[in-house]
matplotlib code that plots the C-alpha trace (Angstrom):
import matplotlib.pyplot as plt

x = [91.0, 89.7, 86.6, 86.8, 85.7, 86.2, 82.5, 82.9, 85.7, 83.5, 81.9, 82.0, 80.3, 79.9, 78.8, 77.8, 77.5, 75.2, 74.7, 72.6, 72.1, 74.1, 74.9, 75.6, 76.9, 78.1, 79.8, 76.7, 74.2, 74.4, 75.1, 72.2, 69.7, 70.9, 71.8, 71.5, 73.9, 76.8, 79.0, 82.2, 84.7, 87.0, 90.3, 90.3, 92.9, 96.0, 95.2, 96.6, 94.5, 92.3, 89.6, 87.2, 84.2, 82.0, 79.1, 76.8, 75.6, 72.2, 73.7, 76.9, 79.6, 82.8, 85.4, 88.4, 90.2, 90.8, 91.9, 92.9, 93.2, 95.1, 94.9, 98.3, 97.4, 98.1, 101.4, 102.1, 104.9, 102.5, 101.4, 102.5, 99.4, 98.3, 95.1, 93.4, 90.5, 88.5, 85.4, 82.9, 83.0, 80.3, 81.4, 80.9, 84.6, 86.4, 89.0, 91.8, 92.0, 94.4, 96.8, 98.8, 101.4, 100.5, 103.7, 105.1, 108.3, 106.3, 105.0, 107.0, 109.1, 106.4, 105.1, 107.6, 107.4, 110.4, 109.7, 110.8, 114.3, 114.6, 116.2, 115.1, 111.5, 111.5, 113.1, 110.6, 107.6, 108.9, 109.2, 105.5, 104.6, 104.0, 105.3, 105.6, 102.6, 100.5, 101.5, 100.7, 97.3, 96.5, 98.0, 95.5, 92.5, 90.5, 92.6, 95.6, 94.9, 95.0, 98.3, 100.5, 98.1, 97.9, 101.7, 101.8, 99.3, 101.7, 104.5, 106.3, 107.2, 106.4, 110.1, 111.0, 108.9, 111.1, 110.7, 109.8, 106.8, 105.6, 105.9, 104.0, 101.2, 101.1, 102.3, 100.7, 97.2, 97.5, 100.7, 99.1, 96.1, 98.3, 100.3, 97.0, 96.0, 99.4, 99.2, 100.3, 97.5, 99.1, 101.0, 101.4, 101.0, 100.6, 98.0, 97.8, 96.7, 96.5, 98.6, 96.7, 97.3, 95.7, 95.7, 94.2, 93.2, 94.8, 91.5, 88.2, 86.2, 82.5, 81.5, 78.5, 80.2, 83.3, 85.4, 88.2, 90.6, 93.2, 95.9, 97.8, 97.3, 94.1, 94.0, 93.0, 92.4, 90.5, 88.6, 90.3, 88.6, 88.4, 87.1, 86.2, 85.6, 83.9, 85.1, 83.4, 80.6, 78.9, 75.5, 72.3, 73.2, 76.6, 78.6, 80.4, 78.9, 80.9, 80.2, 82.2, 81.7, 83.2, 83.6, 84.8, 85.9, 87.1, 88.8]
y = [100.7, 100.3, 98.3, 94.8, 95.0, 91.3, 91.1, 93.2, 91.1, 89.7, 93.0, 96.7, 98.9, 102.7, 104.3, 107.9, 108.7, 111.4, 112.8, 110.9, 107.3, 104.4, 102.6, 98.9, 96.9, 93.3, 91.3, 89.3, 92.0, 95.1, 98.2, 100.1, 97.6, 98.6, 102.2, 104.2, 106.9, 104.4, 103.0, 101.0, 99.0, 96.3, 94.7, 90.9, 89.3, 88.6, 91.4, 95.0, 98.1, 100.7, 99.9, 102.7, 103.6, 106.6, 108.0, 111.0, 112.7, 114.2, 117.4, 119.5, 119.5, 121.5, 118.8, 119.8, 116.5, 113.1, 110.1, 106.7, 103.6, 100.6, 97.3, 95.8, 92.7, 90.5, 92.2, 95.2, 94.0, 93.4, 97.0, 99.2, 101.2, 104.7, 105.9, 109.0, 110.7, 113.2, 115.2, 116.8, 120.5, 123.2, 123.6, 119.9, 119.2, 116.3, 117.8, 115.7, 116.3, 113.5, 111.3, 108.8, 106.2, 103.3, 101.3, 99.7, 101.7, 104.9, 104.0, 101.0, 103.1, 105.5, 105.1, 102.4, 101.5, 102.3, 99.0, 97.1, 98.5, 97.4, 93.8, 93.3, 94.0, 91.9, 88.9, 89.2, 89.3, 86.4, 84.3, 85.0, 84.1, 87.7, 90.1, 93.8, 94.5, 92.0, 93.4, 97.0, 95.7, 94.6, 97.8, 99.9, 97.8, 97.6, 94.5, 96.7, 96.9, 93.1, 92.4, 92.8, 90.9, 88.1, 87.8, 87.8, 84.9, 83.1, 83.5, 86.5, 89.0, 92.6, 93.6, 91.1, 92.9, 95.3, 98.9, 100.0, 97.6, 98.8, 102.4, 101.6, 100.0, 102.5, 105.7, 109.0, 109.2, 112.9, 112.2, 109.3, 111.5, 114.2, 111.7, 110.7, 114.3, 115.1, 112.5, 114.1, 115.9, 115.2, 112.2, 108.6, 107.2, 103.6, 102.0, 98.3, 96.6, 99.8, 102.4, 105.7, 108.6, 111.9, 114.9, 118.3, 120.3, 123.8, 125.1, 123.2, 122.1, 122.3, 119.0, 116.9, 113.5, 111.5, 109.0, 106.7, 105.3, 102.7, 101.8, 98.6, 94.8, 93.4, 93.4, 90.4, 91.1, 93.3, 96.5, 99.8, 102.6, 106.1, 109.1, 112.5, 115.3, 118.6, 121.8, 122.8, 125.4, 127.4, 125.9, 127.5, 126.7, 128.3, 125.2, 123.8, 121.2, 119.0, 115.8, 112.7, 110.5, 107.0, 104.3, 100.7, 99.5, 95.9, 96.6]
z = [97.8, 94.3, 93.8, 92.4, 88.8, 87.9, 87.2, 84.0, 82.5, 79.8, 78.7, 78.6, 81.1, 81.0, 84.3, 84.1, 87.8, 89.1, 85.6, 83.1, 84.4, 83.0, 79.7, 79.6, 76.7, 76.5, 73.7, 72.9, 71.7, 69.6, 71.7, 70.3, 71.8, 75.2, 75.0, 71.7, 73.0, 73.3, 70.6, 70.7, 68.7, 69.9, 69.1, 69.4, 71.6, 69.5, 67.1, 66.9, 66.3, 68.0, 70.5, 71.2, 73.4, 72.9, 74.9, 74.1, 77.2, 77.7, 79.0, 78.7, 81.4, 82.1, 82.2, 84.2, 85.1, 83.6, 85.6, 84.2, 86.4, 84.8, 86.6, 87.3, 89.4, 86.4, 85.7, 83.5, 81.4, 78.4, 78.4, 75.5, 74.6, 73.9, 75.4, 74.0, 75.7, 73.6, 74.4, 72.0, 72.4, 71.8, 68.2, 67.4, 67.3, 69.1, 71.4, 72.8, 76.6, 77.6, 75.7, 77.8, 76.8, 79.1, 79.5, 82.6, 82.5, 82.9, 86.4, 87.7, 90.0, 91.0, 94.5, 95.3, 98.9, 101.1, 102.9, 99.7, 100.2, 103.8, 103.9, 107.5, 106.6, 103.5, 105.3, 108.2, 105.9, 103.7, 106.9, 107.5, 103.9, 102.9, 100.3, 101.0, 98.7, 100.6, 103.9, 102.8, 101.6, 105.1, 106.5, 104.4, 105.6, 108.8, 109.6, 110.2, 114.0, 114.3, 112.5, 115.6, 117.8, 115.2, 115.2, 119.0, 119.1, 116.7, 119.3, 117.7, 120.4, 119.7, 120.1, 117.4, 114.8, 112.7, 113.8, 110.3, 110.2, 113.6, 112.5, 109.3, 111.3, 114.2, 112.4, 113.2, 111.8, 110.9, 109.0, 107.2, 106.3, 104.9, 102.8, 101.1, 100.6, 99.1, 96.4, 93.1, 91.3, 87.9, 86.5, 87.6, 91.1, 92.3, 94.6, 95.3, 92.1, 90.0, 88.2, 88.3, 85.9, 86.7, 84.4, 85.3, 82.2, 81.9, 80.7, 81.3, 78.2, 78.0, 76.4, 75.5, 74.8, 75.5, 73.4, 74.6, 72.0, 72.9, 70.4, 70.7, 71.0, 72.2, 76.0, 78.1, 81.7, 84.1, 83.2, 83.1, 85.0, 83.4, 85.4, 84.1, 86.7, 86.2, 87.7, 90.9, 90.6, 93.4, 94.2, 95.6, 99.2, 99.4, 98.6, 95.5, 93.2, 90.9, 88.9, 88.3, 85.2, 85.9, 83.3, 83.6, 80.2, 79.4, 76.1]

ax = plt.figure().add_subplot(projection="3d")
ax.plot(x, y, z, "-o")
ax.set_aspect("equal")
plt.show()
């Protein structure tokens, strides 16, 4: 499950994990007082323009994949934005490595649960005060093992629970694991509360900085998460090392 990023709603946080430390900026102080290698521009709510965020790294890294996680828990109908991710290459030029049109129509049907199309399941859950999304949230958590017991304590016999729900809760673990591993490596997918876009670069780019630019109306809501992953390189102990640069940005 994604982490809860509500605590960054009022500001902008750049996290450079396992690479060069972290950079923090909020709306009340100039960015350069906090981290000289971070710059940003914002679009006020109700306005239209380009918000951007840029960080210079203390090293250079072979970027091979870009992932964008857009929060959807407040709805996605207001989204019609273009996100551009650029990196600064060895020649000092900004290279576009990902450009995504973030609009609800692009991902609203992606990852749609088959349970949503089962009238028996929908009716059963509605009678328990649950939506399919809420049920699946529990089914992905450690509480999944207690759902059937909870219903039994409420007087709902096991045989009265729709078969599709029991299969969802008690499905083969190996199959469930393989489903997670088989998530598409490129394009949109859905997880609870998020739309996730992953793009694997055809050729890795050796870069020393990153810049995110978002074109559209000013966004009010949770922080977007943007992740850059390096290609894996052999290490000294016979394994493979890779880095992940993760940002949470409240536009």
